[in-house]
VOGU-3710 file (C-alpha; in Angstrom, 3 decimals, decimal comma):
1> mtpshkrtyk> -22,751/25,522/-12,523  -25,263/24,840/-9,787  -28,859/24,642/-11,028  -30,925/27,626/-9,928  -34,298/25,866/-10,137  -35,813/23,521/-7,578  -36,284/20,432/-9,720  -35,236/17,116/-8,159  -33,036/15,103/-10,495  -33,115/11,305/-10,371
11> vnilgagvsg> -29,741/9,546/-10,091  -28,784/5,877/-10,484  -25,290/5,007/-9,208  -23,402/1,800/-9,970  -21,100/0,663/-7,169  -21,217/0,690/-3,364  -17,546/1,042/-2,526  -16,187/4,146/-0,883  -16,400/6,082/-4,186  -20,019/5,183/-4,917
21> lstalallek> -21,181/5,761/-1,356  -19,317/9,072/-1,055  -20,777/10,259/-4,359  -24,306/9,325/-3,283  -23,922/11,161/0,016  -22,517/14,264/-1,685  -25,584/14,375/-3,945  -28,078/13,792/-1,125  -26,529/16,516/1,005  -27,519/19,008/-1,699
31> ktysvkiyat> -31,193/18,014/-1,240  -31,954/18,353/-4,948  -31,337/14,746/-5,984  -33,104/11,417/-5,556  -30,415/8,736/-5,377  -30,464/4,973/-5,857  -27,356/2,778/-5,677  -27,064/-0,610/-7,368  -24,130/-2,897/-6,654  -23,070/-6,524/-6,743
41> hlpsdlnidy> -21,352/-6,122/-3,367  -22,601/-4,068/-0,414  -21,094/-2,925/2,897  -20,597/-5,985/5,157  -19,649/-8,141/2,126  -16,148/-9,578/1,953  -15,060/-10,427/-1,564  -11,749/-9,992/-3,360  -13,508/-7,960/-6,059  -15,017/-5,573/-3,488
51> tspwagahwr> -11,934/-3,531/-2,711  -13,091/-0,998/-0,144  -13,407/-3,201/3,000  -9,816/-4,428/2,662  -8,226/-0,988/2,781  -5,894/-0,064/5,607  -7,043/3,500/5,038  -5,076/6,276/6,611  -4,774/9,732/5,081  -1,431/10,409/3,431
61> syadiadlaq> -1,502/12,389/0,196  0,858/11,473/-2,626  -0,017/14,476/-4,767  2,998/16,090/-6,362  3,891/19,501/-5,007  2,801/21,010/-8,353  -0,419/18,969/-8,692  -2,876/21,499/-7,334  -5,933/19,632/-8,618  -5,099/16,457/-6,686
71> qeldtatfkr> -4,160/18,496/-3,646  -7,633/20,053/-3,707  -9,285/16,609/-3,736  -7,102/15,315/-0,918  -7,569/18,476/1,150  -11,360/18,277/0,980  -11,211/14,657/2,101  -8,826/15,327/4,970  -11,007/18,133/6,291  -14,146/15,972/6,223
81> lahladtdpk> -12,393/13,016/7,878  -10,883/15,276/10,531  -14,336/16,685/11,226  -15,685/13,149/11,679  -12,802/12,304/14,015  -13,775/15,344/16,077  -17,532/14,828/16,077  -18,775/11,329/15,260  -17,194/8,154/16,682  -19,661/6,040/14,673
91> agvmyltghd> -17,692/6,895/11,540  -14,624/4,907/12,610  -12,165/7,766/12,016  -9,511/8,642/14,601  -6,497/10,917/14,964  -2,983/9,507/15,293  0,602/10,378/14,422  1,713/9,497/10,926  5,316/8,555/10,200  7,065/8,274/6,841
101> fwdvkpknfe> 10,395/6,437/6,972  12,951/6,193/4,170  15,750/3,651/4,373  17,709/6,045/2,155  16,865/9,744/2,212  15,496/10,831/-1,185  17,838/13,078/-3,145  16,731/16,705/-3,134  13,998/15,916/-0,611  11,178/18,472/-0,534
111> dpwfkrlvkn> 8,654/18,683/2,275  5,282/17,388/1,044  2,681/19,983/0,135  0,423/18,895/3,010  2,909/20,275/5,521  0,705/23,374/5,515  -2,504/21,349/6,026  -1,738/18,921/8,848  -0,705/19,742/12,373  2,614/18,948/14,068
121> yrhlkqeelp> 4,627/18,333/10,898  8,332/17,835/11,607  11,486/16,004/10,587  12,339/13,158/12,949  15,548/13,179/14,938  18,069/10,415/14,334  17,308/8,783/17,691  13,622/8,549/16,721  14,318/6,522/13,586  14,122/2,702/13,471
131> pgvefgiayt> 17,290/0,743/12,711  18,180/0,931/9,034  16,179/4,113/8,431  18,057/7,203/7,265  15,305/9,827/7,266  11,748/10,337/8,448  8,924/12,798/9,001  5,969/12,859/11,398  2,621/14,680/11,392  -0,905/14,376/12,743
141> tvsvhapkyl> -3,273/12,509/10,439  -6,303/10,217/10,608  -6,956/6,538/10,080  -10,222/5,078/8,845  -11,685/1,747/9,984  -12,738/0,892/6,440  -15,598/-1,604/7,021  -17,071/0,596/9,765  -16,816/3,718/7,619  -18,599/2,023/4,706
151> kylqeqilar> -21,497/1,110/6,994  -21,533/4,664/8,333  -21,819/6,054/4,802  -24,586/3,544/4,088  -26,516/4,695/7,157  -26,097/8,354/6,197  -27,420/7,659/2,697  -30,450/5,731/3,947  -31,199/8,414/6,536  -31,386/10,997/3,735
161> ggtidratip> -33,793/8,934/1,644  -31,346/7,200/-0,666  -31,658/3,495/-1,439  -29,047/0,760/-1,898  -29,965/-2,436/-3,727  -27,988/-5,532/-4,583  -27,962/-6,033/-8,339  -25,414/-6,943/-10,976  -25,711/-4,403/-13,787  -23,996/-5,426/-17,048
171> slkslaqiph> -23,950/-2,082/-18,855  -24,428/1,660/-18,644  -27,507/1,229/-20,819  -28,989/-1,209/-18,285  -28,288/1,260/-15,482  -30,082/3,985/-17,410  -33,077/1,733/-18,149  -33,813/0,845/-14,528  -37,033/2,638/-13,474  -36,085/5,136/-10,813
181> sadgskadii> -39,565/5,987/-9,564  -42,798/4,115/-8,924  -44,338/5,742/-11,995  -41,709/4,046/-14,163  -39,749/7,207/-14,920  -36,058/6,680/-15,458  -32,966/8,392/-14,154  -31,790/11,779/-15,340  -28,235/10,986/-14,308  -26,252/7,761/-14,125
191> incsglgsrn> -22,883/7,554/-12,383  -20,415/4,703/-12,794  -18,432/4,036/-9,609  -17,745/0,376/-10,358  -13,980/0,471/-9,875  -12,257/-2,494/-11,492  -15,630/-3,508/-12,926  -15,274/-0,637/-15,406  -12,888/-2,804/-17,390  -15,695/-5,141/-18,456
201> lsgvhdhqmf> -18,749/-2,908/-18,053  -20,518/-2,608/-21,405  -20,591/0,982/-22,519  -17,286/1,661/-20,775  -14,869/-1,232/-21,426  -12,011/0,802/-19,975  -8,958/-1,299/-20,729  -6,772/1,192/-18,933  -8,090/-0,487/-15,765  -6,082/-3,312/-14,215
211> ptrgqivivk> -5,925/-5,046/-10,821  -3,160/-4,475/-8,313  -3,318/-7,247/-5,751  -2,665/-6,306/-2,159  -2,191/-8,637/0,798  -2,497/-7,405/4,357  -2,166/-8,974/7,784  -4,525/-7,953/10,589  -3,137/-8,299/14,112  -3,759/-7,327/17,715
221> vpdslwpkak> -1,111/-6,339/20,220  -1,221/-7,019/23,976  -3,704/-4,749/25,767  -0,875/-3,007/27,600  0,574/-1,826/24,270  -2,658/-0,705/22,617  -2,651/2,882/24,000  0,706/3,411/22,306  -0,049/1,381/19,177  -3,306/3,222/18,451
231> qftmeryaeg> -1,371/6,480/18,131  1,138/5,154/15,583  0,754/4,761/11,836  3,581/4,583/9,344  4,864/3,847/5,873  8,454/2,696/5,358  10,091/2,873/1,951  12,948/0,521/1,113  15,785/1,890/-1,006  14,550/2,532/-4,533
241> samgtgtity> 10,898/2,328/-3,549  8,162/4,794/-4,351  4,401/4,624/-4,120  3,361/1,843/-6,508  6,815/0,292/-6,829  9,313/-1,479/-4,635  8,859/-2,617/-1,052  6,635/-0,524/1,184  5,806/-1,508/4,745  2,862/0,049/6,540
251> iiprdngeiv> 1,086/-0,039/9,894  -2,454/1,316/10,260  -4,466/0,873/13,479  -8,261/0,829/13,535  -10,477/2,155/16,285  -11,619/-1,382/17,242  -8,177/-2,523/18,395  -7,166/-4,219/15,154  -4,037/-3,147/13,298  -3,543/-3,527/9,552
261> lggtmehwsy> -0,036/-4,452/8,435  1,115/-4,417/4,835  1,761/-4,674/2,186  2,148/-5,813/-1,377  1,496/-4,335/-4,812  1,224/-7,051/-7,445  0,025/-5,694/-10,775  -2,261/-7,951/-12,830  -2,454/-10,643/-10,148  -5,886/-12,107/-9,398
271> qeaaseettk> -4,675/-14,634/-6,804  -7,387/-14,798/-4,153  -5,695/-16,933/-1,501  -3,372/-15,239/0,965  0,235/-16,390/0,824  1,683/-17,645/4,092  5,125/-16,677/2,853  3,948/-13,115/2,212  2,330/-12,941/5,648  5,633/-13,936/7,258
281> ailkrvvatk> 7,537/-11,394/5,179  5,184/-8,562/6,174  5,430/-9,492/9,850  9,211/-9,659/9,648  9,443/-6,172/8,146  7,012/-4,714/10,686  8,770/-6,261/13,679  12,116/-4,997/12,372  10,665/-1,487/12,283  8,707/-1,486/15,584
291> pdlfsnatvl> 9,829/-4,432/17,725  8,541/-2,750/20,890  4,972/-2,917/19,590  4,796/-5,971/17,372  7,194/-8,649/18,635  4,293/-10,340/20,450  1,443/-9,424/18,117  -1,311/-11,982/17,512  -2,243/-12,617/13,898  -6,021/-12,544/13,420
301> rscvglrpnr> -6,183/-13,102/9,672  -4,526/-12,399/6,335  -6,623/-10,788/3,600  -6,383/-10,064/-0,103  -8,040/-7,352/-2,195  -7,698/-6,063/-5,743  -6,989/-2,350/-6,038  -8,735/-0,747/-9,045  -5,689/0,721/-10,783  -5,879/2,782/-13,956
311> rggvrvsatv> -3,228/3,847/-16,438  -3,635/7,593/-16,785  -5,069/8,043/-13,316  -8,530/8,493/-11,880  -11,477/9,100/-14,205  -13,844/11,771/-12,893  -16,058/13,108/-15,670  -19,611/13,886/-16,786  -21,205/14,361/-20,216  -24,699/14,459/-21,721
321> eqfdwnegwg> -25,300/11,332/-23,808  -28,136/9,705/-25,710  -28,809/5,970/-25,475  -30,333/3,993/-28,296  -33,228/1,767/-27,287  -36,583/1,001/-28,832  -38,919/3,372/-27,027  -39,444/5,982/-29,689  -37,613/9,302/-29,481  -38,445/9,819/-25,780
331> dskvvvvahn> -36,358/12,242/-23,740  -35,577/9,532/-21,135  -32,887/8,298/-23,512  -30,895/11,499/-22,950  -29,051/11,413/-19,628  -25,979/12,734/-17,884  -23,386/9,953/-17,796  -20,729/10,419/-15,117  -17,765/8,389/-13,898  -15,771/8,242/-10,668
341> yghagfgyqa> -13,362/5,299/-10,661  -9,751/4,166/-11,031  -8,477/5,226/-7,596  -5,977/2,369/-7,165  -4,904/2,241/-3,507  -5,874/5,831/-2,738  -9,668/5,713/-2,811  -10,217/6,793/0,785  -7,762/9,674/0,908  -9,454/11,437/-2,027
351> svgcaakvve> -12,976/10,026/-1,672  -14,761/13,151/-0,459  -12,938/15,408/-2,902  -13,611/13,144/-5,882  -17,274/12,842/-4,928  -17,585/16,624/-4,765  -15,776/16,927/-8,093  -18,047/14,516/-9,947  -21,113/16,253/-8,485  -19,719/19,582/-9,694
361> qvegcleeld> -19,244/18,136/-13,183  -22,736/16,634/-13,162  -24,227/20,000/-12,241  -22,270/21,582/-15,066  -24,208/19,306/-17,467  -27,748/19,929/-16,200  -28,504/22,971/-18,322  -27,413/21,062/-21,438  -29,448/18,022/-20,336  -32,617/20,091/-20,038
371> rvrassrtma> -31,969/21,814/-23,364  -31,344/18,553/-25,262  -34,374/16,890/-23,679  -36,569/19,821/-24,625  -35,300/19,557/-28,180  -36,030/15,826/-28,287  -39,600/16,423/-27,116  -40,048/18,978/-29,876  -38,707/16,504/-32,443  -41,058/13,803/-31,167
381> kl> -44,039/16,048/-32,018  -42,974/16,538/-35,637
//
């Protein structure tokens, strides 16, 4: 439920990746929350543990045709990103044509659910398919220049009065104990958006979390090819591959002229250094798929990030909880504790929807929060 009163609730968020930033912005847009973000890594940082800047980031939903809940999250995100592509070039979002290629056509292929959401969905003709590809689809989608988009979200948060501070927070309890206001009052709500950090975060220790290492190659094509290259994004599935398994090749251009090529999915690997052998393999697969665009591409750099994967899927939740610390009974120990993490390689495509969902769940806890706090104040007087 949405609170009917005008009180401003104080929120501390842990994590400044796309999930944490999107959640903060969703709260601030409601104008009934004061929001502070704390994070070890901030936009502009480049670190293997800070996943969001490494993302290729184009919108392509993998929700099952019967998974209406995930479809709702992905739809909300697509609509917001499309709006930004239409209205705000500072966001780093642009339209282009998405292509899905299968070396072997899936048995009993069904059109994806988003056929009804995107424009220009169609099956590709045989002459439009790369060599070795048996089946493909095309549709209008968007790509996101990940580092630019993170900075855009940061600017939007700051413009609405939110704050973002660099700090390494070891536990949910520590996050709750940080004074939110100058008078020393603490947060009413804490939200964990720490991604892979949730595995070791005290108070969470989610051992369903695990890293999935991804290596990408960032290239530029000759200027004469850029007008064509900027309109083309794709994923190619080798025989037997599916999202999360097998060999998947992808091409995702950014609005600054760079193109992200991938990729790899290596579960439980923490290897930070890029592999030259892997870089060569990615380039070979990409050139085999689009030789007209990438035969003379210039490699700018190879990068590695750790996707925050989670057995059981994304955790988006909120509950009223009481922390135990030595300050008497005080109602500041009772807070809403929310989570938004475990998005694996799909953080951008559901980011807006997941942020809206966690805010909805937080608001569903506010009446209980106020009731429990009132009860604790009564108990303190006894």
